[in-house]
Wavefront OBJ file of the C-alpha trace (Angstrom):
o trace
v 95.993 114.350 107.152
v 95.290 114.521 103.419
v 96.215 117.633 101.437
v 96.108 118.247 97.694
v 98.150 121.011 96.067
v 97.949 121.756 92.333
v 100.781 123.653 90.623
v 99.947 124.807 87.116
v 101.444 127.047 84.467
v 103.004 127.129 81.048
v 105.912 125.095 79.774
v 109.207 126.012 81.506
v 107.424 128.258 83.995
v 109.161 126.625 86.990
v 106.363 124.267 88.020
v 108.455 121.166 88.728
v 111.190 123.006 90.595
v 108.627 124.805 92.734
v 106.880 121.503 93.483
v 110.199 119.935 94.475
v 111.164 122.861 96.724
v 107.743 122.761 98.375
v 108.017 119.000 98.929
v 111.488 119.390 100.459
v 110.141 122.060 102.812
v 107.532 119.557 104.011
v 109.583 116.362 104.156
v 113.201 115.246 104.394
v 112.408 112.241 102.160
v 109.659 113.051 99.658
v 108.398 110.763 96.905
v 108.528 111.688 93.220
v 105.919 109.883 91.132
v 106.668 110.289 87.423
v 103.822 109.598 84.999
v 105.763 109.866 81.730
v 105.978 107.192 79.100
v 109.571 107.328 77.835
v 109.204 107.245 74.082
v 112.691 108.192 72.882
v 116.315 108.646 73.969
v 116.105 112.442 74.291
v 113.240 112.077 76.752
v 115.115 109.342 78.648
v 118.042 111.764 79.088
v 115.659 114.468 80.302
v 114.296 112.071 82.936
v 117.829 111.181 84.085
v 118.724 114.889 84.453
v 115.606 115.450 86.564
v 116.470 112.494 88.798
v 120.057 113.708 89.276
v 118.825 117.207 90.154
v 116.570 115.845 92.869
v 119.231 113.799 94.601
v 119.264 110.697 96.818
v 116.787 111.966 99.448
v 113.969 111.366 96.961
v 112.224 108.066 96.308
v 111.492 107.881 92.577
v 108.515 105.884 91.295
v 107.543 105.569 87.648
v 103.887 104.817 86.984
v 102.143 105.702 83.737
v 98.484 105.141 84.687
v 97.559 103.315 87.887
v 98.912 105.668 90.547
v 96.712 104.002 93.154
v 99.001 100.939 93.014
v 101.295 102.939 95.289
v 98.770 104.050 97.923
v 100.230 101.818 100.636
v 103.719 103.194 100.038
v 102.781 106.894 99.957
v 100.611 106.776 103.064
v 101.487 109.735 105.321
v 104.203 110.952 102.917
v 104.726 113.954 100.680
v 104.488 113.005 97.024
v 105.064 115.081 93.888
v 103.128 113.809 90.870
v 104.768 115.103 87.702
v 102.787 115.521 85.640
v 99.054 115.487 84.998
v 99.572 116.343 81.312
v 101.592 113.199 80.664
v 99.214 111.187 82.835
v 96.305 112.423 80.687
v 98.260 111.451 77.562
v 98.515 107.880 78.851
v 94.714 107.682 79.135
v 94.075 109.617 75.902
v 96.291 107.304 73.863
v 95.657 103.911 75.383
v 98.438 101.449 74.542
v 96.771 98.053 74.571
v 97.951 94.942 72.755
v 100.789 96.956 71.186
v 98.278 99.146 69.382
v 97.361 102.768 69.935
v 93.717 103.410 70.632
v 91.954 106.672 71.329
v 89.081 106.315 73.764
v 86.460 109.034 73.773
v 87.345 112.168 75.720
v 84.486 111.380 78.103
v 85.746 107.828 78.763
v 89.332 108.993 79.295
v 88.161 111.804 81.599
v 86.049 109.422 83.685
v 88.919 106.931 83.967
v 91.247 109.740 85.115
v 88.743 111.021 87.686
v 88.196 107.515 89.062
v 91.933 106.846 89.351
v 92.560 110.285 90.880
v 89.893 109.634 93.524
v 91.332 106.190 94.359
v 94.876 107.581 94.563
v 94.039 110.606 96.703
v 91.871 108.625 99.123
v 94.821 107.991 101.464
v 96.312 110.386 103.998
v 99.260 112.014 102.256
v 100.319 115.384 100.908
v 99.845 115.332 97.136
v 101.583 117.955 94.999
v 100.314 117.656 91.423
v 102.095 119.424 88.546
v 100.162 120.255 85.375
v 100.314 122.421 82.268
v 97.929 125.132 81.134
v 97.865 123.996 77.525
v 94.583 125.729 76.704
v 95.959 129.228 77.234
v 97.030 129.607 73.623
v 94.964 129.699 70.466
v 92.583 126.975 69.347
v 94.409 124.302 67.366
v 93.433 123.487 63.803
v 94.109 119.796 64.590
v 91.097 117.795 65.864
v 93.233 115.438 68.000
v 94.954 118.385 69.704
v 91.590 120.048 70.389
v 90.272 116.811 71.935
v 93.350 116.490 74.147
v 93.151 120.152 75.187
v 89.525 119.557 76.216
v 90.501 116.480 78.241
v 93.401 118.252 79.927
v 91.372 121.362 80.711
v 88.433 119.463 82.156
v 90.700 117.246 84.252
v 92.682 120.257 85.518
v 89.365 121.778 86.602
v 88.447 118.563 88.418
v 91.780 118.407 90.269
v 91.589 122.122 91.127
v 88.094 121.627 92.558
v 89.473 118.913 94.869
v 92.687 120.802 95.725
v 93.268 122.624 98.992
v 95.694 124.964 97.232
v 96.260 125.972 93.609
v 99.433 127.786 92.544
v 99.963 129.324 89.105
v 103.603 129.635 88.040
v 104.378 132.699 85.918
v 108.002 133.073 84.771
v 109.255 131.245 87.859
v 107.032 133.217 90.249
v 104.372 131.342 92.233
v 100.982 133.080 92.332
v 98.428 131.714 94.809
v 95.112 131.083 93.083
v 93.417 129.056 95.811
v 94.693 129.165 99.364
v 94.137 126.619 102.104
v 92.688 127.859 105.370
v 95.220 125.724 107.253
v 98.122 127.015 105.151
v 99.899 128.624 108.084
v 100.333 125.442 110.105
v 102.140 123.142 107.656
v 103.692 120.261 109.550
v 106.972 118.780 108.407
v 106.640 115.117 107.389
v 109.545 112.738 107.826
l 1 2 3 4 5 6 7 8 9 10 11 12 13 14 15 16 17 18 19 20 21 22 23 24 25 26 27 28 29 30 31 32 33 34 35 36 37 38 39 40 41 42 43 44 45 46 47 48 49 50 51 52 53 54 55 56 57 58 59 60 61 62 63 64 65 66 67 68 69 70 71 72 73 74 75 76 77 78 79 80 81 82 83 84 85 86 87 88 89 90 91 92 93 94 95 96 97 98 99 100 101 102 103 104 105 106 107 108 109 110 111 112 113 114 115 116 117 118 119 120 121 122 123 124 125 126 127 128 129 130 131 132 133 134 135 136 137 138 139 140 141 142 143 144 145 146 147 148 149 150 151 152 153 154 155 156 157 158 159 160 161 162 163 164 165 166 167 168 169 170 171 172 173 174 175 176 177 178 179 180 181 182 183 184 185 186 187 188 189
C-alpha cells in the first residue's frame, strides 16, 4: 500500500533524524535515497557522517534527479528521500554538457512534478524531507527568489499528495496533516 509522508521545517530542526527514526519504526531495513550533488569535500564528509549514523541496516542510494530509476527496487519498502530542497536544486540548476543552465521556474517545477508522480506511483512508504526556506524575509537576490518560489510551490504539491505532513520545530514533530489510517501502521520488512 502506498503512503507519502512529508517532513518539513527549518535547517537543523531535526527533520532527517525524525525521518530516519520513523523509517526504522516501520522497517528493519529501510532505504535512504540521497538527492544531493556533492560539490566539495566538506559536503562529502557531511554525507559520510550521515551514512555512518544510519548504520548497516540501511540501503543507501544516491540519485540526483531521476528517482524513478529505482522504482523496482523500492517496491513495498520504506524509503527516506533526503531531501526535496537539494532535489529541486538539481532541476533548478541543470548541469548539461558540463555547463550550468537555469531553466524557467515553471519548466523546473513541471519536471519535478512529473518525476515525483512517476516515482511515487509504486506501492511503497515514502518519507520525504524538505526545508521551509520561504519562512524568512524576501531575498534581495533574484536567483534566490526564483528558487524560493520553486521550492515553495513544489513543497505545496508534495504536501497536497501526502497522507501525512509533519513540521519539525526545534526537534519536536508537530502534525500538520494526519492520515486517517495512522493508527494501523504495519511494519515492513
